[in-house]
C-alpha positions as CSV (number, residue, x, y, z in Angstrom):
1,M,-0.1,0.1,0.0
2,T,1.2,3.4,-0.9
3,T,1.0,6.2,1.7
4,A,0.7,9.9,1.4
5,N,4.4,10.2,2.2
6,D,5.4,7.5,-0.2
7,A,3.5,9.4,-2.9
8,S,4.8,13.0,-2.1
9,S,8.5,11.4,-2.0
10,Q,7.8,10.0,-5.5
11,R,6.8,13.4,-7.0
12,V,9.6,15.2,-5.1
13,R,12.1,12.6,-6.9
14,A,10.4,12.9,-10.2
15,A,10.7,16.6,-10.3
16,L,14.5,16.1,-9.2
17,A,14.9,13.5,-11.9
18,V,13.5,16.0,-14.3
19,T,15.7,19.1,-13.2
20,A,19.0,17.2,-13.1
21,W,18.3,15.6,-16.5
22,T,17.5,19.1,-17.8
23,A,20.6,20.6,-16.3
24,A,22.9,17.9,-17.6
25,L,21.3,17.7,-21.2
26,L,21.6,21.5,-21.5
27,Q,25.4,21.1,-20.7
28,F,25.8,18.7,-22.9
29,M,24.5,20.7,-25.9
30,L,26.5,23.6,-25.0
31,S,29.8,21.5,-24.8
32,I,29.2,20.4,-28.2
33,R,28.2,23.9,-29.2
34,A,31.4,25.4,-27.5
35,A,34.0,22.5,-29.0
36,L,32.5,23.1,-32.7
37,A,32.9,27.1,-32.1
38,S,36.2,26.5,-31.3
39,G,37.6,24.5,-34.4
40,Q,36.9,21.3,-32.5
41,T,35.0,18.4,-33.1
42,A,31.6,17.1,-31.6
43,L,33.4,14.3,-29.8
44,D,36.0,16.6,-28.2
45,G,32.8,18.3,-26.8
46,V,31.4,15.0,-25.7
47,E,35.2,14.1,-24.1
48,A,35.1,17.5,-22.3
49,F,31.6,17.1,-20.9
50,F,32.3,14.1,-19.2
51,S,35.7,15.6,-17.7
52,Y,34.1,17.3,-15.3
53,F,33.1,16.1,-11.9
54,T,29.8,18.7,-11.8
55,V,28.7,16.8,-14.6
56,L,29.2,13.3,-13.6
57,T,27.6,13.9,-10.5
58,N,24.6,15.7,-11.6
59,L,24.3,12.3,-14.1
60,F,24.7,10.5,-10.9
61,V,21.8,12.3,-9.3
62,A,19.4,12.2,-12.3
63,L,20.0,8.4,-12.3
64,A,19.2,8.0,-8.6
65,A,16.5,10.0,-8.9
66,A,14.9,8.5,-12.2
67,L,15.7,4.7,-12.2
68,P,13.9,3.7,-9.1
69,L,11.0,5.3,-10.3
70,I,11.0,4.2,-14.0
71,A,12.9,0.7,-13.8
72,G,12.5,-0.1,-10.2
73,N,11.9,-4.0,-10.9
74,T,15.6,-3.9,-12.9
75,G,18.7,-4.7,-11.4
76,L,19.8,-0.9,-11.9
77,G,16.7,0.5,-10.8
78,R,17.2,-1.7,-7.3
79,F,20.8,-0.5,-7.4
80,F,19.9,3.2,-7.6
81,A,17.1,3.2,-5.0
82,R,19.5,1.9,-2.4
83,P,19.8,4.0,0.2
84,T,23.6,4.3,0.5
85,V,23.5,4.8,-3.1
86,L,21.5,8.1,-2.8
87,G,23.0,9.2,0.1
88,C,26.4,9.1,-1.8
89,A,25.0,10.9,-4.5
90,T,23.7,13.7,-2.1
91,T,26.9,14.0,-0.8
92,A,28.5,14.6,-4.1
93,I,26.1,16.9,-5.3
94,V,26.4,19.0,-2.0
95,M,30.2,19.0,-2.6
96,V,29.7,20.2,-6.1
97,G,27.4,23.2,-4.9
98,A,29.9,24.0,-2.1
99,G,32.9,23.8,-3.9
100,Y,31.7,25.6,-6.8
101,H,30.7,28.3,-4.5
102,L,33.8,28.7,-2.6
103,L,36.7,27.9,-5.3
104,L,35.0,28.4,-8.7
105,R,32.2,30.9,-9.0
106,D,34.8,33.8,-9.5
107,V,36.9,31.9,-12.0
108,W,34.6,32.7,-15.0
109,D,31.2,34.5,-15.6
110,P,29.0,32.4,-17.7
111,Q,26.3,34.4,-20.1
112,G,22.9,33.6,-21.8
113,L,22.0,29.7,-21.8
114,Q,25.6,28.9,-19.9
115,R,24.5,31.0,-17.0
116,V,21.3,29.2,-17.0
117,A,23.3,25.6,-17.2
118,D,25.8,26.8,-14.5
119,N,22.9,27.7,-12.1
120,L,21.1,24.3,-12.2
121,L,24.4,22.1,-12.0
122,H,25.9,24.3,-9.4
123,Y,23.0,25.6,-7.3
124,V,19.5,24.2,-8.3
125,V,20.2,20.6,-8.3
126,P,22.3,20.6,-5.3
127,V,20.0,22.3,-3.0
128,A,17.0,20.5,-4.7
129,T,18.6,17.1,-3.7
130,L,19.6,18.1,-0.1
131,V,15.9,19.1,0.4
132,Y,15.1,15.9,-0.8
133,W,17.2,14.1,1.6
134,L,16.3,16.2,4.5
135,V,12.9,15.6,4.0
136,F,12.7,12.0,2.5
137,A,15.7,10.5,4.1
138,P,15.7,6.6,4.4
139,R,14.7,4.8,7.4
140,V,17.5,2.4,7.1
141,R,20.2,3.2,9.3
142,L,23.4,3.9,7.4
143,G,26.7,1.9,8.7
144,M,29.5,4.2,10.4
145,L,31.8,3.6,7.7
146,A,29.3,4.7,4.8
147,P,31.0,8.5,4.5
148,L,34.1,6.5,3.9
149,V,32.9,4.3,1.1
150,W,31.2,6.9,-0.6
151,C,34.7,8.4,-1.0
152,L,35.5,5.9,-3.4
153,Y,33.7,7.9,-5.9
154,P,35.6,10.9,-5.9
155,L,38.7,8.5,-5.6
156,G,38.0,7.0,-8.6
157,Y,37.1,10.6,-10.4
158,L,40.6,12.0,-9.1
159,A,42.2,9.0,-10.7
160,Y,40.3,9.2,-14.1
161,V,41.3,13.0,-14.4
162,L,44.8,12.3,-13.5
163,V,45.4,9.9,-16.2
164,R,43.5,11.9,-18.5
165,G,45.5,14.7,-17.8
166,A,48.6,12.8,-18.2
167,L,47.7,11.7,-21.7
168,T,46.1,14.9,-22.9
169,G,47.5,17.8,-20.7
170,L,44.2,18.9,-20.1
171,Y,42.5,19.1,-16.5
172,P,39.1,20.4,-15.7
173,Y,40.0,22.0,-12.4
174,Y,42.7,24.5,-11.7
175,F,43.3,22.9,-8.3
176,I,44.1,19.1,-9.8
177,D,46.2,20.6,-12.6
178,A,49.3,18.4,-12.2
179,A,50.9,20.2,-15.2
180,N,50.9,23.8,-13.4
181,L,51.1,22.6,-9.7
182,G,53.0,19.3,-9.6
183,Y,51.6,16.1,-8.2
184,P,52.5,16.9,-4.4
185,K,50.6,19.9,-4.5
186,V,47.5,18.0,-6.3
187,M,47.5,15.4,-3.7
188,L,47.6,17.9,-1.0
189,N,45.1,19.9,-2.4
190,A,42.8,16.3,-3.1
191,A,43.3,15.6,0.7
192,G,41.6,18.6,1.7
193,M,38.8,17.8,-0.9
194,F,38.6,14.3,0.6
195,G,38.3,15.6,4.1
196,A,35.4,17.8,3.1
197,F,33.7,15.1,1.2
198,L,33.8,13.1,4.6
199,A,32.7,15.5,6.6
200,V,29.7,16.0,4.4
201,G,29.1,12.7,4.0
202,A,29.0,12.2,7.9
203,L,26.5,15.1,8.1
204,V,24.0,13.3,5.2
205,R,24.8,10.1,7.3
206,A,23.7,11.9,10.4
207,I,20.8,13.3,8.7
208,A,19.0,10.1,7.7
209,V,19.9,8.8,11.2
210,L,18.4,11.5,13.1
211,G,15.4,11.5,10.7
212,G,14.9,7.4,11.5
213,R,15.0,8.0,14.9
214,R,12.4,10.8,14.8
215,R,10.1,8.9,12.7
216,D,10.5,5.8,14.9
217,S,9.8,7.8,18.1
218,P,6.1,7.6,19.5
219,A,5.7,11.3,18.6
220,G,6.7,10.8,14.9
């Protein structure tokens, strides 16, 4: 039987999925357009699109929001419906918003549709995902080590961009640009980012734990 809270969760989740997919697809179009305008190929635009943690994380949120609704009975649907997967996506997208606001918002001044995409990717989707987690955090008690396990996602991303950078000389973010900073400085910057990711993950886990206790209480 579906409760009113379940129905509300599904509606909000669907709205989050639409927002995240809109943001990602708009940026995809703009990346290809920018590549073609600079004399590169559409494939170069696609490759650049998938090099950004922001883009990958918005896609992560889009999948985590959409697949449980449209493919819930499949393996992928069940995987993305797991509370720990949504917790990882929430942690990562909050880091996207916070990292952009603190480190990147003054680096460039996008205009037109790029400004729309920028705001969707870095502010609207992160805030919407956090609000969803605050209101509909799963009742499942996430393990103490969950935030540490979630760090595997940014760790995999770091390995990917460093290998890509070594092969192409291109780095998506200045603070992990090994060509200019050197690997020791990049590792130091990465350690700071991982520490922040772990702290945000601990907060995301705490929200779920406190929410579960509140709902399990007699008053809840």
